C-alpha atoms as one frame of an Amber mdcrd trajectory, in Angstrom:
protein
  -7.184  12.805 -23.006  -3.990  14.204 -21.712  -1.448  12.428 -19.559  -1.773
  15.232 -17.031  -5.307  14.176 -16.186  -4.061  10.762 -15.290  -1.235  11.949
 -13.074  -3.342  13.662 -10.416  -5.659  10.703  -9.851  -2.557   8.587  -9.513
  -1.471  10.814  -6.669  -4.819  10.156  -4.979  -4.946   6.461  -5.698  -1.824
   5.015  -4.259  -0.854   7.081  -1.242  -2.773   4.669   0.980  -2.223   1.501
  -1.123  -0.915   0.570   2.368  -3.671  -1.405   4.119  -1.220  -3.791   5.818
   1.520  -2.266   8.215   4.446  -4.196   9.879   6.527  -3.362  12.972  10.289
  -3.470  12.581  12.874  -3.906  15.325  16.635  -3.512  15.381  18.985  -6.150
  16.652  21.329  -5.248  19.457  25.013  -4.865  18.684  27.241  -7.430  20.337
  30.543  -6.535  21.944  33.659  -7.074  19.886  34.847 -10.551  20.950  38.491
  -9.564  20.306  38.364  -6.542  22.596  40.054  -7.233  26.005  37.937  -7.024
  29.115  38.665  -4.299  31.722  41.671  -5.116  33.888  40.885  -7.239  36.897
  37.467  -8.364  35.633  36.685 -11.801  34.338  33.660 -12.197  32.131  32.345
 -15.658  31.470  31.028 -15.958  27.925  28.644 -18.741  26.943  30.094 -21.420
  24.741  29.031 -21.196  21.117  26.096 -23.384  20.180  27.136 -26.599  18.476
  26.497 -26.839  14.771  23.994 -29.594  14.090  24.309 -31.057  10.602  21.132
 -31.188   8.583  19.512 -34.554   8.218  19.869 -36.208   4.815  17.045 -35.189
   2.529  16.020 -32.203   4.692  15.122 -29.082   2.758  17.082 -25.932   3.447
  15.095 -22.850   4.381  14.829 -20.351   1.539  16.345 -16.938   2.273  13.817
 -14.278   3.195  12.696 -12.210   0.210  13.734  -8.574   0.264  13.020  -5.552
  -1.892  15.979  -3.900  -3.606  16.565  -0.296  -2.554  19.361   1.062  -4.781
  18.149   4.684  -4.574  17.809   4.747  -0.790  19.066   8.357  -0.365  16.286
   9.613  -2.648  13.734   7.351  -0.993  14.642   8.492   2.499  14.446  12.141
   1.430  10.988  11.561  -0.050   9.935   9.665   3.076  10.852  12.688   5.202
   8.982  14.990   2.796   5.859  12.836   2.899   6.064  12.387   6.654   6.120
  16.158   7.159   3.244  16.535   4.706   1.149  13.949   6.527   1.859  15.078
  10.076   2.118  18.867   9.637  -0.478  19.484   6.927  -2.830  16.559   6.411
  -3.220  15.570  10.046  -4.545  18.940  11.311  -6.624  19.424   8.164  -8.245
  16.000   8.354  -8.809  16.467  12.090 -10.900  19.553  11.357 -12.658  17.753
   8.507 -13.463  14.808  10.779 -14.951  17.150  13.354 -17.447  18.338  10.735
 -18.214  15.017   9.048 -18.654  11.906  11.243 -16.750   8.769  10.317 -19.897
   7.104   8.971 -20.395   9.863   6.413 -16.746   9.760   5.343 -17.004   5.987
   4.877 -19.967   6.448   2.522 -17.896   8.901   0.472 -15.095   6.332   0.280
 -17.628   3.689  -0.795 -18.847   5.938  -3.605 -15.360   6.443  -5.030 -14.597
   2.724  -4.688 -17.730   1.974  -6.686 -16.894   4.292  -9.582 -13.363   2.825
  -9.658 -14.835  -0.579 -10.555 -13.405  -0.410 -14.138  -9.869  -0.580 -12.714
 -10.545  -3.792 -10.801 -12.755  -5.347 -13.481 -10.332  -4.737 -16.356  -7.398
  -6.154 -14.405  -9.373  -9.222 -13.359 -10.034  -9.824 -17.069  -6.369  -9.237
 -17.934  -5.447 -11.864 -15.335  -7.937 -14.266 -16.867  -9.721 -14.384 -13.521
 -13.347 -14.909 -14.545 -14.540 -15.346 -10.964 -13.066 -12.026  -9.792 -14.501
 -10.261 -12.835 -17.946 -11.670 -12.066 -17.650 -10.561  -8.453 -16.859  -6.997
  -9.519 -19.804  -6.920 -11.934 -22.109  -8.195  -9.192 -20.789  -5.688  -6.658
 -21.182  -2.770  -9.043 -24.730  -3.783  -9.936 -25.850  -4.245  -6.341 -24.134
  -1.176  -4.928 -25.191   1.118  -7.773 -28.854   0.195  -7.193 -29.540  -1.039
  -3.675 -26.518   0.843  -2.374 -27.742   4.255  -3.528 -25.182   4.896  -6.290
 -22.486   3.143  -4.281 -22.614   5.237  -1.116 -23.532   2.085   0.828 -21.586
  -1.146   0.283 -24.646  -3.391   0.340 -22.799  -6.115  -1.574 -20.320  -6.560
   1.263 -22.491  -5.706   4.260 -25.599  -7.690   3.301 -24.504 -10.270   0.745
 -20.889 -10.870   1.882 -19.542 -10.143  -1.617 -16.048  -8.857  -0.894 -14.220
  -6.444  -3.226 -11.405  -7.768  -5.401  -8.103  -5.957  -4.903  -6.934  -5.736
  -8.492  -4.736  -3.206 -10.249  -2.245  -3.225 -13.093   0.734  -3.569 -10.766
  -0.749  -6.797  -9.363  -1.637  -7.987 -12.875   1.931  -7.457 -14.100   3.166
  -9.370 -11.061   0.882 -12.294 -11.847   2.251 -12.252 -15.386   5.695 -12.836
 -13.887   7.159  -9.333 -13.895   9.304  -8.660 -10.837   8.949  -5.660  -8.540
  12.083  -3.996  -9.852  13.224  -1.789  -6.996  11.712   0.313  -4.233  10.687
   3.906  -4.977   9.140   6.513  -2.686   7.307   9.221  -4.627   6.357  12.617
  -3.200   2.650  12.631  -2.289   2.196   9.068  -3.595   4.317   7.341  -0.984
   5.853   3.861  -1.327   5.898   2.060  -4.663   8.086  -0.084  -6.884   9.185
   0.251 -10.495   6.492  -2.235 -11.547   3.764  -0.608  -9.465   4.688   2.837
 -10.788   4.099   1.626 -14.334   0.874  -0.035 -13.224  -0.391   3.097 -11.495
   0.246   5.194 -14.583  -1.608   2.684 -16.770  -4.603   2.464 -14.456  -4.798
   6.223 -14.008  -4.568   7.183 -17.663  -6.782   4.498 -19.180  -9.067   2.983
 -16.534  -9.834   5.495 -13.768 -13.123   7.251 -14.650 -12.035  10.517 -13.017
  -9.221  10.832 -15.585 -11.872  11.389 -18.275 -13.422  14.368 -16.506 -12.947
  17.639 -18.368 -11.593  20.244 -17.792  -8.475  19.027 -16.053  -8.982  21.306
 -13.060 -12.257  19.509 -12.276 -10.568  16.108 -12.459  -7.855  17.416 -10.146
 -10.432  18.689  -7.665 -12.335  15.386  -7.579  -9.162  13.336  -7.191  -7.879
  15.675  -4.476 -11.077  15.307  -2.478 -10.924  11.504  -2.779  -7.309  11.651
  -1.578  -8.217  13.901   1.354 -11.255  11.876   2.426  -9.243   8.644   2.384
  -6.527  10.334   4.430  -9.065  11.257   7.113  -9.820   7.541   7.541  -6.330
   6.073   7.199  -3.749   8.477   8.594  -4.161   6.942  12.047  -2.749   3.658
  10.698   0.339   5.419   9.385   0.794   7.287  12.659   0.620   4.049  14.657
   3.306   2.502  12.460   5.443   5.615  12.668   5.285   5.813  16.456   5.791
   2.119  17.195   8.576   1.229  14.762  12.211   1.722  15.729  13.012   2.536
  12.106   9.817   3.817  10.404  11.365   4.034   6.929  12.260   0.347   6.954
   8.963  -0.602   8.583   6.990   1.156   5.864   9.077  -0.398   3.093   8.656
  -3.906   4.518   4.923  -3.439   5.110   4.402  -2.259   1.544   6.487  -5.083
   0.088   4.705  -7.781   2.089   1.268  -6.383   1.268   1.891  -6.142  -2.475
   3.671  -9.503  -2.654   0.690 -11.026  -0.850  -1.735  -9.671  -3.462   0.363
 -11.069  -6.298   0.739 -14.495  -4.664  -2.902 -14.712  -3.636  -4.782 -17.522
  -5.333  -7.287 -16.385  -7.986
């Protein structure tokens, strides 16, 4: 098995790790209080709010968690690259694809790939020591591979209310106490962190079944189709974020950070 086979599936796996998107606004800029007003005009400014001392024993609010972005110039350049790729290439291509295949058919394709990616979620549930999540993944795979026609229909979720477990090595490392590191935007992949980059590489090389397909060109073709099919279902979410946020780069970074932090902090 070569590392190259694992790289291409990684490109397909994490581009849309973004299931949760946040809207970001910018604060207005106040006038300089030391700047004189225009001659002949008197502007009444509100008095500053009084400072109320905290009550004894009251807990101070913890500062809001943020994600370090020390390579922001690189990240912004990669954001622009990916944005052009999504809007100028993927959007028209997936629009044509969607005209041929109805959404219901594309969802069944996504279900199939989710089913064969069960080893990723199962192995990480075991690594977390989460017996319940591991059992859920075994049950889902069994039901969907049989009653769900090789996984094309998610019978486990639709009929038996057995929800998928969102597990990957990046989440597992987070539950082990490893911090995010810093924010990274990869070409094609999209937003990530130092920890999630390591996790993606580990999942792709060792756990993703497509990485074992030989020759490499076949593995690349399968992973590319999975990537493209997912894009046809999810690009609309990215476009909504892009069009509604005042600063899309920051909105995407915050949405990714909150989503991944939520998975790590989620109770077993």
